[in-house]
NULUM-236203 format. One record per residue: residue in three letters; x, y, z of N, C-alpha, C, O, CB in turn. Coordinates in pm, whole numbers, padded with zeros to 5 digits, always signed. Glycine has a CB too. Example, Ala and Ser with C-alpha at 12.3 -4.5 7.8 and 13.67 -1.06 7.14 Angstrom:
<atoms>
ALA+01319-00569+00780+01230-00450+00780+01320-00330+00780+01424-00332+00846+01131-00447+00905;SER+01285-00225+00708+01367-00106+00714+01290+00003+00787+01341+00114+00804+01408-00060+00572;
</atoms>
This chain:
<atoms>
MET+12668-00081-03621+12672+00000-03500+12530+00017-03447+12437+00037-03525+12738+00139-03528;PRO+12510+00010-03312+12377+00028-03256+12327+00169-03279+12408+00261-03294+12376-00004-03107;PRO+12195+00189-03283+12142+00324-03301+12182+00412-03185+12201+00364-03074+11991+00321-03315;GLN+12194+00543-03210+12235+00635-03105+12130+00644-02997+12010+00654-03024+12263+00774-03163;ALA+12177+00638-02873+12087+00644-02759+12093+00782-02695+12195+00851-02704+12122+00535-02656;THR+11985+00822-02632+11982+00950-02562+12028+00929-02419+11969+00848-02347+11839+01011-02565;PRO+12134+01000-02375+12180+00984-02237+12067+01009-02138+11988+01102-02156+12297+01080-02209;LEU+12059+00927-02036+11954+00941-01937+11985+01058-01844+12101+01079-01808+11937+00811-01856;ALA+11884+01134-01807+11902+01255-01727+11971+01226-01595+12049+01308-01546+11769+01322-01702;SER+11944+01111-01536+12000+01080-01405+12151+01061-01409+12215+01057-01304+11935+00955-01350;TYR+12209+01048-01530+12352+01026-01540+12425+01148-01596+12544+01141-01624+12380+00905-01626;GLU+12355+01261-01612+12417+01377-01673+12530+01434-01588+12622+01496-01642+12313+01484-01697;ALA+12524+01414-01457+12626+01469-01368+12751+01381-01362+12853+01422-01307+12569+01487-01228;ALA+12742+01261-01417+12856+01170-01411+12968+01217-01502+12944+01286-01601+12813+01027-01448;ALA+13092+01178-01468+13206+01213-01552+13192+01144-01687+13139+01033-01694+13340+01172-01483;PRO+13238+01209-01795+13225+01146-01928+13320+01029-01943+13416+01014-01867+13252+01249-02038;TRP+13292+00946-02042+13382+00836-02075+13506+00892-02143+13497+00982-02227+13312+00731-02166;THR+13622+00840-02107+13747+00888-02166+13832+00769-02209+13814+00657-02160+13825+00977-02065;SER+13924+00794-02301+14020+00691-02341+14109+00657-02223+14136+00742-02138+14105+00737-02463;VAL+14155+00533-02217+14240+00488-02106+14385+00484-02152+14418+00411-02245+14194+00348-02055;PRO+14474+00564-02088+14615+00562-02125+14677+00424-02097+14643+00359-01999+14692+00671-02049;ASP+14767+00382-02185+14838+00256-02168+14959+00280-02079+15051+00350-02120+14880+00195-02306;PRO+14962+00223-01956+15075+00247-01865+15209+00204-01923+15313+00259-01887+15051+00175-01735;GLY+15207+00105-02013+15332+00056-02071+15379+00134-02192+15489+00111-02243+15316-00087-02109;LYS+15296+00229-02240+15331+00307-02359+15296+00453-02336+15185+00496-02367+15258+00251-02486;PRO+15388+00530-02282+15361+00671-02251+15308+00748-02371+15362+00739-02481+15486+00738-02199;GLY+15200+00822-02349+15141+00902-02455+15050+00826-02548+14999+00883-02645+15248+00965-02533;VAL+15029+00697-02521+14945+00613-02608+14826+00561-02528+14841+00519-02414+15027+00495-02667;ASN+14708+00564-02589+14588+00510-02525+14566+00364-02565+14608+00321-02672+14465+00593-02563;ILE+14502+00288-02477+14459+00152-02512+14347+00170-02615+14245+00231-02583+14411+00068-02384;PRO+14363+00119-02738+14275+00157-02849+14125+00143-02825+14048+00232-02861+14309+00077-02966;PHE+14083+00031-02764+13939+00004-02757+13891-00015-02612+13807-00100-02583+13906-00120-02839;LEU+13948+00067-02522+13906+00063-02382+13874+00204-02336+13958+00294-02348+14016-00001-02292;HIS+13753+00224-02284+13711+00353-02231+13673+00335-02084+13640+00224-02039+13592+00412-02313;ALA+13679+00445-02009+13647+00438-01866+13573+00563-01823+13586+00670-01883+13776+00421-01782;THR+13495+00548-01717+13430+00661-01653+13424+00632-01504+13410+00517-01463+13287+00687-01713;CYS+13434+00736-01423+13435+00718-01278+13309+00778-01215+13263+00885-01254+13561+00783-01217;VAL+13256+00707-01117+13142+00758-01039+13179+00748-00892+13244+00651-00852+13010+00680-01071;PRO+13139+00843-00811+13180+00843-00669+13116+00733-00586+13173+00688-00487+13149+00975-00608;GLY+12996+00690-00625+12928+00587-00546+12860+00485-00634+12746+00505-00675+12827+00650-00454;GLY+12930+00374-00663+12873+00267-00744+12856+00140-00663+12925+00119-00563+12960+00240-00865;SER+12765+00056-00705+12743-00072-00635+12852-00170-00675+12883-00186-00793+12603-00130-00667;VAL+12910-00237-00575+13014-00335-00599+12990-00457-00512+12923-00451-00409+13155-00275-00573;LYS+13049-00569-00557+13033-00695-00484+13155-00781-00513+13181-00815-00628+12901-00770-00526;LYS+13232-00816-00409+13360-00883-00427+13345-01021-00487+13424-01058-00574+13432-00893-00296;ASN+13246-01098-00443+13223-01232-00496+13075-01266-00482+12996-01185-00435+13312-01338-00422;THR+13040-01387-00524+12898-01424-00527+12834-01429-00389+12712-01411-00377+12882-01557-00594;SER+12913-01454-00285+12856-01465-00150+12868-01336-00069+12813-01328+00040+12924-01577-00076;ALA+12938-01236-00121+12959-01112-00047+12837-01022-00056+12752-01038-00143+13082-01038-00098;ALA+12830-00927+00036+12720-00830+00036+12750-00719-00065+12866-00691-00094+12698-00769+00177;THR+12645-00658-00118+12661-00545-00209+12688-00419-00129+12615-00388-00034+12535-00528-00299;ILE+12794-00345-00166+12830-00223-00095+12849-00110-00197+12850-00133-00318+12959-00244-00010;THR+12863+00012-00147+12883+00128-00233+13024+00181-00218+13070+00208-00107+12780+00238-00201;LYS+13094+00197-00332+13233+00244-00332+13257+00332-00454+13177+00332-00547+13331+00124-00331;PRO+13368+00407-00455+13407+00475-00578+13437+00371-00686+13505+00272-00661+13531+00568-00555;VAL+13385+00395-00806+13397+00294-00912+13450+00357-01039+13412+00468-01077+13260+00226-00938;ARG+13540+00284-01105+13580+00317-01242+13524+00207-01331+13569+00092-01325+13737+00330-01257;TYR+13427+00241-01414+13369+00145-01507+13455+00136-01632+13495+00238-01688+13224+00183-01543;LEU+13484+00015-01675+13564-00011-01794+13474-00068-01903+13399-00162-01878+13682-00107-01762;LEU+13483-00011-02022+13402-00057-02134+13491-00096-02251+13563-00011-02304+13300+00052-02177;VAL+13487-00222-02290+13559-00269-02409+13467-00247-02529+13354-00296-02530+13601-00422-02396;THR+13515-00174-02628+13426-00130-02735+13437-00212-02863+13387-00170-02968+13454+00013-02766;THR+13501-00328-02858+13499-00421-02971+13450-00556-02921+13444-00580-02800+13641-00434-03037;SER+13414-00644-03014+13372-00778-02979+13396-00873-03095+13392-00834-03212+13223-00780-02939;ASP+13422-00999-03061+13429-01104-03163+13322-01209-03134+13329-01321-03184+13570-01170-03167;GLY+13222-01170-03052+13118-01263-03012+13030-01307-03127+13009-01233-03222+13033-01202-02906;GLY+12979-01430-03117+12895-01484-03223+12767-01547-03173+12704-01624-03246+12972-01584-03301;ARG+12727-01516-03049+12605-01576-02993+12500-01468-02973+12529-01365-02912+12635-01649-02859;LEU+12380-01489-03024+12273-01392-03007+12238-01376-02861+12241-01473-02784+12150-01433-03088;ILE+12204-01253-02822+12180-01223-02681+12068-01308-02622+12068-01335-02502+12148-01077-02666;HIS+11971-01349-02705+11858-01428-02654+11876-01578-02682+11784-01656-02658+11727-01380-02716;ASP+11991-01617-02730+12018-01758-02759+12084-01822-02638+12203-01803-02613+12107-01774-02886;HIS+12006-01899-02563+12057-01965-02443+12055-02117-02460+12038-02191-02364+11974-01924-02319;THR+12074-02161-02583+12073-02305-02612+12174-02378-02526+12290-02339-02517+12102-02331-02760;GLY+12128-02485-02461+12217-02565-02379+12219-02524-02233+12286-02588-02151+12356-02558-02433;TYR+12145-02416-02198+12146-02368-02060+12003-02343-02012+11917-02299-02088+12230-02238-02048;ALA+11981-02372-01886+11849-02350-01827+11830-02202-01795+11928-02129-01779+11831-02436-01700;LYS+11706-02160-01786+11676-02020-01757+11738-01978-01625+11785-01865-01612+11525-01998-01753;SER+11738-02068-01527+11792-02037-01394+11944-02020-01396+12001-01967-01301+11755-02146-01296;GLU+12010-02064-01504+12156-02055-01512+12203-01927-01580+12323-01898-01579+12211-02175-01587;ILE+12112-01851-01638+12149-01728-01710+12198-01623-01611+12132-01595-01510+12030-01673-01792;CYS+12314-01564-01642+12369-01457-01558+12365-01327-01637+12461-01291-01704+12515-01490-01512;ASP+12251-01257-01629+12238-01127-01693+12215-01022-01586+12234-01050-01467+12122-01127-01797;THR+12175-00902-01625+12163-00794-01528+12057-00821-01421+12057-00756-01316+12132-00666-01598;SER+11967-00914-01447+11864-00947-01348+11912-01050-01247+11844-01078-01148+11738-00999-01418;SER+12031-01107-01271+12084-01211-01183+12160-01148-01066+12233-01050-01086+12177-01306-01261;PRO+12145-01202-00945+12221-01150-00830+12371-01178-00842+12450-01123-00765+12169-01211-00700;LEU+12410-01262-00938+12551-01296-00956+12620-01205-01058+12743-01206-01068+12564-01441-01001;TYR+12544-01126-01131+12600-01047-01241+12697-00940-01191+12805-00922-01248+12489-00981-01321;LEU+12660-00869-01086+12744-00761-01036+12880-00813-00990+12983-00752-01021+12675-00688-00921;SER+12882-00923-00919+13010-00977-00871+13097-01021-00989+13219-01007-00984+12987-01096-00775;LEU+13034-01075-01094+13110-01116-01213+13173-00994-01280+13289-00999-01321+13018-01190-01312;MET+13098-00884-01292+13152-00763-01354+13266-00704-01270+13362-00650-01324+13041-00658-01372;CYS+13254-00714-01137+13361-00665-01050+13487-00750-01065+13598-00697-01069+13314-00665-00903;GLN+13471-00882-01073+13586-00970-01088+13654-00950-01223+13777-00944-01231+13544-01117-01072;LEU+13575-00938-01329+13632-00917-01462+13701-00781-01472+13808-00769-01531+13522-00928-01569;GLY+13640-00678-01412+13701-00546-01413+13834-00544-01340+13930-00482-01386+13607-00445-01351;ALA+13838-00612-01225+13963-00617-01147+14073-00689-01224+14188-00645-01224+13939-00686-01013;GLU+14038-00802-01290+14137-00878-01366+14185-00799-01487+14305-00800-01518+14079-01012-01411;LEU+14093-00732-01556+14130-00654-01674+14224-00540-01634+14323-00514-01703+14004-00598-01743;ALA+14193-00472-01525+14278-00362-01478+14416-00414-01439+14517-00348-01463+14213-00290-01359;LYS+14421-00532-01379+14549-00591-01339+14636-00624-01460+14757-00603-01458+14526-00718-01254;ILE+14574-00676-01566+14648-00709-01688+14714-00585-01747+14829-00591-01790+14554-00773-01792;PHE+14642-00473-01748+14695-00350-01806+14777-00269-01706+14840-00170-01742+14582-00266-01859;GLY+14776-00312-01580+14849-00237-01478+14788-00100-01452+14860-00003-01429+14993-00221-01519;LEU+14655-00093-01456+14588+00035-01443+14590+00086-01300+14634+00198-01273+14446+00025-01492;GLY+14542+00002-01207+14537+00043-01068+14466+00178-01051+14465+00256-01146+14678+00049-01010;PRO+14408+00209-00936+14389+00112-00829+14284+00010-00867+14203+00034-00957+14351+00181-00699;SER+14283-00103-00799+14190-00209-00835+14104-00246-00717+14118-00192-00608+14265-00331-00886;SER+14013-00341-00740+13926-00387-00634+14009-00443-00520+14106-00515-00546+13827-00492-00686;PRO+13975-00415-00396+14053-00461-00283+14060-00613-00277+13961-00681-00303+13995-00408-00154;SER+14175-00665-00244+14191-00810-00226+14155-00847-00084+14134-00760+00001+14335-00855-00259;SER+14147-00978-00058+14109-01025+00074+14211-00984+00180+14178-00977+00298+14091-01176+00074;GLY+14337-00957+00137+14441-00923+00232+14453-00774+00258+14538-00733+00337+14571-00976+00184;SER+14373-00692+00193+14382-00547+00211+14330-00506+00348+14239-00568+00403+14303-00475+00101;SER+14390-00402+00403+14341-00350+00530+14208-00279+00506+14178-00238+00394+14445-00253+00595;ARG+14129-00266+00614+13999-00201+00600+14014-00058+00552+13937-00013+00467+13924-00205+00732;LYS+14114+00017+00607+14131+00156+00569+14169+00169+00422+14117+00255+00350+14237+00222+00656;ALA+14261+00081+00377+14303+00084+00236+14187+00048+00145+14168+00108+00039+14420-00012+00212;ALA+14108-00052+00187+13995-00096+00107+13891+00014+00093+13830+00030-00013+13931-00220+00168;ASP+13870+00092+00201+13771+00199+00198+13810+00309+00099+13724+00376+00043+13753+00257+00337;ASN+13941+00328+00079+13989+00437-00006+14010+00397-00151+14035+00483-00236+14116+00491+00048;LYS+14002+00271-00181+14031+00224-00317+13912+00247-00412+13796+00245-00372+14066+00075-00314;THR+13948+00270-00538+13848+00274-00644+13838+00136-00705+13940+00075-00738+13883+00381-00753;TRP+13718+00087-00720+13697-00046-00777+13688-00036-00929+13618+00050-00982+13570-00111-00720;ASN+13758-00123-00997+13745-00135-01142+13637-00237-01173+13645-00352-01131+13881-00176-01208;VAL+13535-00195-01247+13420-00280-01276+13394-00280-01426+13388-00173-01488+13293-00233-01198;LEU+13380-00397-01485+13345-00405-01627+13202-00356-01645+13111-00401-01575+13361-00552-01682;ALA+13182-00263-01738+13048-00207-01757+12949-00312-01808+12833-00312-01769+13053-00090-01854;GLN+12997-00402-01894+12912-00510-01943+12995-00603-02031+13105-00568-02073+12790-00455-02021;LEU+12943-00720-02058+13010-00813-02148+13008-00758-02290+12917-00682-02325+12943-00953-02142;PRO+13107-00794-02372+13103-00751-02512+12979-00806-02583+12920-00905-02540+13231-00797-02586;LEU+12942-00741-02691+12825-00781-02767+12833-00928-02809+12939-00975-02850+12809-00692-02891;LYS+12721-00999-02798+12707-01139-02838+12787-01235-02752+12829-01342-02797+12748-01154-02981;TYR+12808-01196-02626+12861-01286-02524+12759-01296-02412+12704-01195-02369+13001-01237-02470;ASN+12732-01417-02365+12641-01441-02254+12715-01517-02144+12806-01595-02172+12516-01519-02301;ALA+12674-01494-02020+12735-01563-01906+12633-01653-01838+12513-01623-01835+12792-01462-01806;TYR+12683-01763-01782+12597-01859-01713+12670-01914-01591+12793-01925-01590+12556-01976-01809;TYR+12593-01948-01487+12646-02018-01370+12569-02149-01356+12446-02150-01346+12633-01930-01239;ARG+12641-02259-01356+12579-02392-01348+12624-02462-01220+12744-02471-01192+12614-02477-01473;GLY+12527-02510-01143+12558-02579-01019+12603-02723-01043+12568-02785-01143+12438-02578-00927;ARG+12680-02775-00948+12725-02914-00954+12628-03000-00872+12573-02956-00771+12870-02928-00901;SER+12610-03122-00916+12513-03210-00851+12555-03250-00711+12470-03278-00626+12491-03333-00935;ASN+12686-03254-00685+12733-03303-00555+12787-03194-00463+12849-03225-00362+12840-03405-00577;SER+12763-03066-00497+12810-02958-00411+12734-02830-00441+12652-02824-00533+12962-02935-00428;ASN+12763-02726-00361+12700-02596-00383+12782-02507-00476+12747-02391-00500+12678-02526-00250;HIS+12892-02562-00529+12980-02482-00616+12910-02449-00748+12838-02531-00805+13111-02558-00644;LEU+12934-02328-00795+12879-02284-00923+12992-02269-01024+13091-02201-00997+12800-02150-00907;ASP+12976-02331-01140+13075-02320-01248+13034-02208-01342+12920-02203-01388+13089-02454-01325;LEU+13128-02119-01372+13104-02007-01463+13133-02049-01606+13233-02114-01634+13190-01886-01424;TYR+13042-02011-01697+13065-02031-01841+13030-01901-01912+12920-01847-01895+12979-02151-01897;ILE+13123-01850-01991+13098-01731-02074+13102-01777-02219+13204-01826-02268+13205-01616-02047;VAL+12989-01762-02287+12968-01821-02419+12957-01711-02526+12896-01606-02503+12841-01908-02419;GLY+13017-01737-02642+13010-01642-02752+13126-01658-02848+13116-01618-02964+13006-01501-02698;HIS+13236-01716-02800+13352-01740-02886+13319-01849-02987+13246-01943-02956+13478-01779-02802;ASP+13373-01837-03108+13345-01934-03214+13393-02074-03179+13334-02172-03223+13408-01889-03343;ALA+13502-02084-03100+13563-02214-03075+13496-02289-02961+13452-02402-02979+13711-02197-03044;THR+13487-02227-02845+13430-02294-02727+13399-02190-02621+13418-02070-02644+13528-02403-02671;ARG+13351-02234-02507+13314-02142-02400+13433-02116-02306+13526-02197-02298+13194-02197-02321;PHE+13429-02003-02236+13527-01973-02132+13473-02025-02000+13353-02017-01974+13557-01820-02125;ASP+13563-02077-01916+13520-02126-01784+13602-02063-01673+13610-02118-01563+13531-02279-01778;SER+13663-01948-01701+13752-01885-01605+13747-01733-01620+13754-01681-01732+13896-01937-01622;VAL+13736-01663-01508+13740-01516-01510+13875-01469-01564+13881-01376-01645+13715-01458-01368;ALA+13982-01533-01520+14117-01492-01562+14136-01507-01712+14193-01419-01776+14222-01573-01488;GLN+14089-01619-01770+14107-01642-01913+14021-01547-01996+14065-01498-02100+14073-01786-01948;PHE+13899-01520-01950+13815-01428-02026+13868-01285-02015+13854-01206-02109+13669-01435-01977;ALA+13928-01252-01900+13989-01119-01886+14104-01102-01985+14124-00993-02039+14038-01097-01741;LYS+14181-01209-02008+14287-01203-02110+14227-01176-02247+14283-01100-02327+14368-01335-02112;HIS+14113-01239-02274+14047-01219-02404+13994-01076-02414+14001-01014-02521+13931-01320-02422;LEU+13940-01023-02304+13893-00885-02303+14009-00789-02332+13994-00692-02406+13828-00851-02168;ALA+14125-00818-02271+14242-00733-02293+14282-00732-02440+14321-00629-02494+14361-00780-02205;TRP+14273-00849-02504+14304-00856-02648+14202-00777-02729+14240-00706-02823+14306-01003-02696;LEU+14074-00788-02694+13971-00711-02764+13997-00561-02750+13967-00484-02842+13831-00747-02709;ALA+14052-00520-02636+14078-00378-02611+14203-00327-02682+14220-00206-02699+14090-00353-02463;ARG+14290-00419-02723+14416-00379-02784+14402-00360-02936+14294-00370-02992+14525-00484-02755;SER+14517-00331-02999+14522-00309-03143+14470-00430-03219+14481-00544-03172+14663-00277-03187;THR+14412-00406-03336+14359-00514-03419+14469-00601-03477+14440-00706-03534+14274-00457-03531;LYS+14594-00560-03463+14705-00637-03521+14763-00739-03423+14844-00822-03464+14814-00544-03568;GLU+14725-00734-03296+14782-00824-03196+14711-00959-03195+14598-00972-03243+14775-00760-03057;THR+14780-01058-03138+14726-01194-03129+14686-01223-02986+14758-01187-02893+14829-01298-03179;CYS+14572-01289-02965+14520-01315-02832+14597-01428-02764+14633-01528-02827+14372-01350-02839;SER+14623-01410-02634+14699-01510-02558+14612-01595-02466+14665-01677-02390+14805-01440-02475;CYS+14479-01578-02472+14393-01658-02385+14396-01805-02429+14427-01834-02544+14249-01604-02385;ARG+14362-01894-02338+14370-02037-02365+14277-02079-02479+14314-02163-02561+14337-02116-02240;VAL+14157-02021-02484+14061-02058-02588+14116-02024-02727+14106-02105-02819+13926-01987-02564;CYS+14172-01904-02741+14226-01863-02872+14352-01942-02907+14373-01978-03023+14258-01712-02872;ARG+14436-01971-02807+14558-02049-02834+14521-02188-02887+14582-02237-02982+14644-02062-02707;ASN+14423-02250-02825+14379-02383-02870+14317-02376-03009+14337-02465-03091+14279-02443-02770;GLU+14239-02269-03034+14174-02257-03164+14276-02241-03276+14251-02285-03389+14078-02138-03164;ARG+14390-02179-03246+14490-02154-03350+14559-02282-03400+14639-02276-03493+14595-02059-03298;ARG+14528-02395-03339+14576-02522-03394+14505-02554-03526+14555-02630-03609+14554-02637-03293;GLN+14388-02493-03544+14309-02519-03666+14275-02392-03742+14247-02397-03862+14182-02591-03630;VAL+14277-02277-03674+14238-02150-03735+14353-02051-03725+14410-02036-03617+14110-02092-03668;PRO+14391-01983-03834+14501-01887-03828+14465-01764-03744+14348-01729-03731+14540-01843-03968;ALA+14568-01700-03689+14547-01582-03605+14478-01471-03684+14400-01394-03627+14680-01531-03550;ALA+14505-01463-03815+14442-01360-03898+14290-01375-03899+14218-01275-03900+14497-01366-04041;ALA+14242-01499-03898+14098-01523-03897+14037-01480-03764+13925-01428-03761+14068-01673-03923;GLN+14110-01500-03655+14063-01455-03524+14055-01302-03520+13958-01245-03471+14155-01508-03412;ARG+14159-01238-03571+14159-01091-03571+14047-01036-03658+13991-00931-03627+14294-01038-03619;ALA+14014-01104-03766+13910-01057-03858+13772-01058-03793+13682-00986-03838+13909-01143-03983;ARG+13753-01139-03689+13623-01145-03621+13599-01025-03531+13485-00995-03495+13613-01273-03539;LYS+13706-00957-03494+13693-00846-03399+13634-00724-03467+13691-00673-03564+13830-00812-03336;LYS+13521-00676-03417+13451-00563-03477+13417-00459-03370+13392-00493-03255+13323-00610-03550;ILE+13415-00333-03411+13372-00225-03322+13220-00233-03307+13149-00251-03405+13416-00085-03377;TRP+13172-00219-03185+13027-00231-03166+12967-00122-03079+12848-00091-03094+12995-00365-03106;ALA+13042-00062-02988+12982+00028-02889+12978+00171-02939+13042+00259-02880+13059+00021-02758;GLY+12904+00196-03046+12892+00331-03097+12827+00424-02998+12866+00541-02987+12815+00332-03225;CYS+12730+00374-02927+12666+00450-02819+12603+00348-02725+12523+00265-02768+12559+00553-02874;GLN+12638+00356-02599+12599+00251-02506+12507+00302-02395+12544+00393-02321+12722+00187-02446;ARG+12391+00243-02385+12304+00275-02272+12359+00208-02146+12431+00109-02154+12158+00229-02300;PRO+12323+00263-02029+12368+00200-01904+12314+00058-01892+12200+00031-01931+12325+00283-01783;VAL+12394-00031-01838+12351-00168-01815+12343-00193-01665+12238-00230-01614+12447-00270-01883;LEU+12455-00171-01595+12451-00176-01450+12396-00044-01396+12412+00060-01458+12593-00205-01392;SER+12332-00050-01281+12278+00071-01220+12391+00168-01189+12491+00131-01127+12199+00036-01092;GLY+12375+00292-01232+12476+00394-01203+12579+00414-01312+12667+00498-01297+12545+00361-01078;VAL+12571+00337-01422+12667+00351-01531+12615+00452-01632+12505+00434-01685+12694+00213-01599;PRO+12691+00557-01661+12643+00658-01758+12643+00606-01900+12711+00509-01932+12729+00784-01751;SER+12566+00672-01987+12567+00637-02128+12704+00663-02186+12779+00748-02137+12460+00718-02205;TRP+12738+00589-02291+12867+00608-02360+12841+00648-02503+12766+00581-02574+12954+00480-02354;ILE+12903+00758-02545+12892+00804-02683+13031+00807-02742+13121+00870-02687+12823+00943-02692;GLY+13049+00740-02855+13181+00730-02917+13227+00861-02976+13150+00957-02984+13181+00624-03023;ASP+13354+00864-03018+13410+00983-03081+13468+00947-03217+13449+00835-03265+13518+01047-02991;GLU+13538+01041-03280+13586+01022-03416+13691+00913-03426+13715+00859-03534+13642+01150-03469;GLU+13753+00880-03315+13858+00777-03317+13807+00646-03375+13877+00579-03451+13913+00753-03176;TRP+13683+00612-03339+13628+00485-03386+13591+00494-03534+13603+00396-03607+13506+00446-03303;GLU+13545+00612-03577+13512+00630-03718+13637+00614-03804+13633+00555-03911+13448+00767-03742;GLU+13750+00669-03755+13875+00656-03828+13917+00510-03836+13967+00464-03939+13985+00739-03762;GLU+13897+00438-03726+13934+00296-03724+13849+00220-03825+13898+00133-03897+13917+00237-03583;GLU+13718+00254-03829+13629+00187-03923+13670+00218-04067+13666+00131-04154+13484+00229-03898;GLU+13708+00345-04091+13752+00381-04226+13874+00301-04266+13887+00258-04380+13782+00531-04234;GLY+13966+00280-04168+14085+00201-04196+14049+00058-04231+14107-00001-04321+14179+00203-04078;GLU+13951+00002-04158+13907-00134-04187+13842-00142-04325+13862-00239-04398+13809-00183-04079;GLU+13763-00038-04360+13698-00036-04491+13802-00030-04603+13787-00094-04707+13601+00082-04502;GLU+13909+00050-04580+14015+00060-04680+14084-00075-04699+14114-00115-04811+14116+00167-04639;GLU+14110-00144-04586+14173-00276-04595+14083-00373-04671+14131-00452-04752+14203-00331-04455;GLU+13952-00365-04645+13858-00453-04714+13856-00423-04864+13851-00514-04946+13716-00439-04655;GLU+13860-00294-04898+13862-00254-05040+13989-00305-05108+13985-00349-05222+13852-00102-05054;GLU+14103-00296-05035+14230-00345-05091+14223-00496-05116+14269-00545-05219+14347-00312-04996;ARG+14164-00570-05019+14150-00715-05036+14063-00747-05157+14095-00836-05236+14090-00779-04909;GLU+13952-00673-05170+13861-00696-05283+13930-00665-05415+13911-00736-05514+13734-00609-05269;GLU+14013-00558-05417+14086-00522-05538+14185-00632-05577+14197-00667-05694+14159-00389-05519;VAL+14255-00686-05477+14349-00796-05503+14275-00918-05558+14321-00983-05651+14425-00834-05375;GLU+14159-00948-05497+14080-01062-05544+14032-01041-05688+14033-01135-05768+13959-01086-05451;ARG+13991-00917-05720+13947-00888-05857+14062-00905-05956+14045-00963-06063+13892-00745-05866;GLU+14179-00854-05918+14295-00867-06006+14333-01013-06025+14367-01056-06136+14414-00788-05949;ASP+14328-01089-05916+14359-01232-05927+14261-01301-06019+14298-01384-06102+14358-01299-05789;ALA+14131-01265-06004+14029-01328-06088+14050-01293-06234+14034-01378-06322+13889-01284-06042;GLU+14085-01166-06262+14109-01124-06399+14231-01194-06458+14229-01238-06574+14128-00973-06406;ASP+14337-01205-06376+14457-01275-06423+14426-01421-06455+14472-01476-06555+14569-01266-06318;GLU+14346-01481-06366+14311-01621-06387+14227-01637-06514+14245-01733-06590+14233-01676-06264;LYS+14135-01541-06537+14051-01546-06657+14135-01533-06783+14115-01606-06881+13945-01434-06653;VAL+14232-01439-06779+14320-01420-06895+14403-01545-06922+14422-01584-07037+14412-01299-06873;GLU+14451-01606-06815+14533-01727-06830+14451-01842-06889+14498-01915-06975+14592-01769-06694;VAL+14328-01856-06842+14240-01962-06893+14211-01939-07041+14215-02032-07121+14108-01968-06813;GLU+14182-01814-07075+14152-01783-07216+14274-01810-07304+14261-01859-07416+14108-01635-07230;ARG+14395-01776-07251+14517-01801-07328+14539-01950-07349+14574-01994-07458+14638-01739-07257;GLU+14518-02029-07243+14534-02174-07253+14432-02233-07349+14464-02323-07427+14522-02239-07116;ASP+14308-02183-07343+14204-02232-07434+14241-02202-07578+14222-02286-07667+14068-02170-07400;ALA+14295-02082-07602+14335-02043-07738+14448-02132-07788+14450-02172-07905+14377-01896-07741;GLU+14542-02161-07700+14654-02248-07739+14605-02390-07770+14649-02452-07866+14762-02253-07628;ASP+14512-02439-07686+14457-02573-07709+14383-02578-07842+14393-02676-07916+14361-02614-07593;GLU+14308-02471-07871+14233-02466-07997+14329-02462-08116+14304-02524-08220+14139-02343-07999;LYS+14438-02389-08098+14538-02380-08204+14602-02516-08231+14626-02554-08346+14645-02277-08168;VAL+14630-02588-08122+14687-02722-08136+14589-02815-08207+14629-02892-08294+14725-02780-07997;GLU+14461-02806-08170+14360-02892-08232+14350-02863-08383+14338-02955-08464+14222-02871-08165;VAL+14355-02735-08419+14350-02699-08560+14471-02756-08634+14459-02806-08746+14343-02546-08578;GLU+14588-02746-08571+14711-02796-08632+14703-02947-08652+14745-02999-08755+14833-02760-08545;VAL+14648-03017-08551+14634-03163-08560+14538-03199-08673+14564-03291-08751+14585-03222-08426;GLU+14427-03128-08681+14330-03155-08787+14392-03132-08925+14366-03207-09019+14205-03067-08769;ARG+14475-03025-08936+14539-02996-09064+14636-03107-09103+14640-03149-09218+14613-02861-09058;GLU+14714-03155-09004+14809-03264-09030+14736-03392-09069+14779-03465-09159+14898-03289-08907;ASP+14623-03417-08999+14545-03537-09032+14492-03528-09176+14492-03626-09249+14427-03554-08931;ALA+14448-03406-09214+14394-03388-09349+14503-03408-09455+14478-03468-09559+14332-03247-09364;GLU+14624-03359-09427+14735-03376-09520+14772-03523-09534+14804-03569-09644+14857-03294-09474;ASP+14769-03598-09422+14802-03740-09428+14701-03816-09514+14738-03904-09592+14807-03801-09286;GLU+14574-03781-09497+14470-03847-09575+14485-03816-09724+14459-03902-09807+14331-03804-09525;TRP+14525-03696-09757+14541-03655-09895+14660-03727-09961+14689-03704-10078+14560-03503-09902;
</atoms>
């Protein structure tokens, strides 16, 4: 877990982060998804749109299965990195937030191109607060056009090249640790790796989160995550206990077989001695 951060004074007036209720399960929260609302946040519909100010609900996924170091950009040029200093980062967070909210049926979401101006002005935009730990984003241009290809890197199997597919993966990260991911990358990986191995990679990481996008308040976790960690520790202890018992059983079996083999050898030697006599 990251060290505890001190909330910045400029965000003290912002609403606190709260658990997000699951619309499909009354009375149940989405386990690893938190949200906070600010009245005026920066939003951007796509890479070519202008940055505007709207009511924003920031969504934070508090687990990750990422495996790429934040400063590891192997295979990508510096100009292709999409981090908070990139003019493309805000639009990516807006697109991912909108897709994630749509998957869970949270609403309201970022206005679509077909929305009326009045409806768009009144909507709250869902914006992802940041990528999960050990995931990096990149935009790579094509040699024969101005199109930019998105790559989100950090999964053990391969990179994501679609906002929709990565949003599915985010939704899985936000759900229970017992569920199986339906994104294309995980489905393909399961041809060689069991779902249990994928679930085992998912770890809680956002113990306390400093703001990443401008206007995002600090996030401080609650006891819910500690309980989840305790449950994971208990499962790990149970696995270790089973492994110890298996090892002991195997040791006893080997010793028994060795004793039987030694007994047979002694019997053979005795018979050989009697024959010689």
